[in-house]
Every structure is written in structure tokens, then in C-alpha cells.
N, C-alpha and C positions, 0 to 999 in steps of 0.2 A: 262568720259562719253562714250568713245568708246565701253566699254564692255556692255553698255546697249543695243546697236543695234539701227538701224534707226527706227524700228517700235516702240520701247519703247520711244524714244525721241519724236516721233510724237504724241504718247499718251499724254505725259507730256505737250507738247505745246497746244494740243487741250484742255487738262484739264485746263490749265492756262487761255485760251481764254474765258472760262466761267465766268471770273471775269467781263467781259463786262456787264453782266446782272445786278448784284448788283450795278455796277458803274452807271447805268442809274439812280438809286435812289440817290446815293451819289452826283451825279452832278446836281440833281434836274430836270432831264429830264422827269422822271415819278414820281408820288406819290406812296406811300407805297401800297395802295390798288391796283393800276394798275400793280405794280410789281408782287403782288400776283396773279392777273389774268393772267399775262404773264407766270408765272410758272405753273399755272393750264393748260393753253393751251399747253405749252411745254410737260407737263406730259401726256396729252392725245395723243399728237403726237408721243412721244416715245413709248407709250404703243401700238399704232397701228403698228409702225415699228417693235417692238419686236414680236408681234403676227405674222406678216408676216415672220420675220426672223426665228422664232423658229418653226412655224407650216405651213408656206406657202412655196412659191418658190422664196422668195426674196433673191438673192445671189449677193450682192454688194461687190466689192473688198474692199471698205473701211471697211466693217464689219470684213473682214479677217485680215486686217492690225491693226485695232484699238481694237479688242477684244482678250483677252487671252484665253489660251486653256480651262481653267475651266469655261470660259463663253460661250463656244460654244453651250451647251445644257441648259444653265441657263440664267436668265435675266442678260443682259450685264451691265457693270459698267456705261456706259453713261446714261442708263435709271435710275439706282439707284442714280446716281449723280443728276439727275433732280428731282427725287421723294423726296430726302432728303432735297433739297433746297426749294422745294415747301412746304414741311411740315413745316419747320421752319419759312417760310415767312408767313404762315397762322396761326401759333400758338404763335409765339413770337413777341415782339415789335422790331422795327427796330434796336435799339441799342444793342439788344441781337442777333437778327437773322443775321444781316449783317456780324458781325464778324465770326459767324459760317460758313457762306457761303464762306467768304474769306479764312478761315482756310483750307477749302476744295479745293478751286480753286487756291490758291497760296501756302499755307503751304504744302499740300500734294504732289504736283509735285516737290517742292524743296527737300522735304525728299526723294521722289522716285529717284531723280537724284543722291542723295548722297549715297543711299544704299537701299537694299531690303532684304527680308528674305523669306525663304520657308514658305508656308502656315502652320500656327500653331506655328511658331517660331518667336521670337522677334528680331526686328532690333537692330543694335548696339547702344551703349549708346551715341556715338558721333552724330549719325543721329537723335536720339531721342532728344538730347539736342538742336540741331539746329531747329528741329521742334517746340519744346517748345518755344524757343526764338522768332522765326518768328511769331508764333501764338499769343504770348504775345504782340509783337509789333503791330500786326494787330488789336488786341482787345482793347488795352488800350485807343486809341483815341475815341472810342465810349462809353466806360463805365466810364471813369474818369470824363467827364463833368457831368454825371448823379449821381455818387456816391462819388466824390471827389478823391483826390490822393490816399489816403490809401484804401478806400473802392473799388475804381475802380481798383487799382492794385491787390487787393485780387481777385476781380471778373475776371480780365484778366488772372491771374495766374491759377484760377480754370478752366476757359474755355480752356486755353492752355494745361493744364494737361489733361483735358478730350479728346481734339483732339489728343494729343501725345499718350495717351493710346490707342485710337481707331486706330491710324495710325501704332502704334508699332507692333501689331500683328493681323493677320486675323484668328480668331477662326473658327472652323468647327462645325456647329450645325446640327445634323441629316443629315450629309453628305453634307451640303450646306456651302460654304465659305461665311462668313459674311464680305462682302466687305466694306472697309473703305469709299467708296464713299457713302454708305448708313448710316454708323455710325458716321462719324465725325461731321456733322452739328447738329443732335439731341443731341448727347452726350455733345458736347462743349456748345451748347446753354442751355441745362438743367443745366450744371455746373455753367454757368454764372448767370442764373436766380436764382438759389438757393443761390449762393454767394451774389448777390445783395440783396436778401431777408434777409439774415442773417446779413449783415453789415448795413442794412437800420436803 
């Protein structure tokens, strides 16, 4: 972990701390609709912060520490992280959306600690294998009660594969890096939903 650097470790810890939001629902502290509202409010808040950061005079040290070089002039990962979770919270049922959120908040930082790759290149097979395993374990408890052991396992594998693919490589589209903070939840949730539909 030493080669990651202090800033990168801080990013991963902040990343993982986001698990506290879906945990509010898992623990029954808030209902699903309220969680959706919380994500909408959070999305509005980060949009305002990003507007000030990119076009205003907002220069907080935390932005320098927690954003990467390619994010300096683009929407930062923390905002994409919030938007993607808000999207799945509003579009998918809890048993589909919550795993997608956890794959981002837990699976992604674990994968990042194990290894990274330059933009446009794929991570190592061992890192991808760990990401898949973690994501499968995070998803199975939510989908097996809905679809049974076989159907739930298929759905968990589909979601984990989607998250692993989104995490494994950051493609560049029209000069913009497609950050996995944006892609992991919708890709994994879509894969889970399709798999559940097929096995139903």
C-alpha cells in the first residue's frame, strides 16, 4: 500500500465511507423513498460545489488532495459517485440498487488498493478476480432471497461481472475519461435486473 501514497489511501477511505448511506436503509433507519431523497439532495449539493470548483473561486485543500489530475478541469469523481448512486436509487428496486451501491463503495476501493492501471488499460487479472469475488459476495445476500439460490447466484454473478468490467478499465470517450464512479452502479444494477428477469 505504500506505493499508493497517502493521498490515494485517503481517497479510498473516503470512498469506502460512502457505504454509510445505503447502510441507513439496510439497518432500517430510513425507508427506501427517503434514501432516494437523500441522494437527490446530495446530488444537488455536489453540483453546486462542482460549479464553484470548476468555474468559481472555490479552492479548498481537500479538493487538491482528493481529486486526480484528470479531474482538475472535469467533474470530479466524488460527484460522479453521488450521481450514479442517486440514479440507481431512483430507477431500481432496493435488492438491485443496494448491491450496486456497495460494489462502488466497498468493491471499488478494495480493487484500487490492490492495483490500478493507466487510463485506457486493463487492471491485472488477480485484481479483477478479487473485485468479482467481493462484488459477488456483496450482491448474493440481496438477490438470493428474491430469486432462490440458483437464480440469485446467476444474478449476483452478472452484477459482479458488470462491476468488474466497469472497474477494470477506464475508457476515454471524446477525450473524457469514463470514471468507474459513474459506471459501476448503473452497469452492475442493469446486469442484475436483466439476470433476474431472465431467471424469473
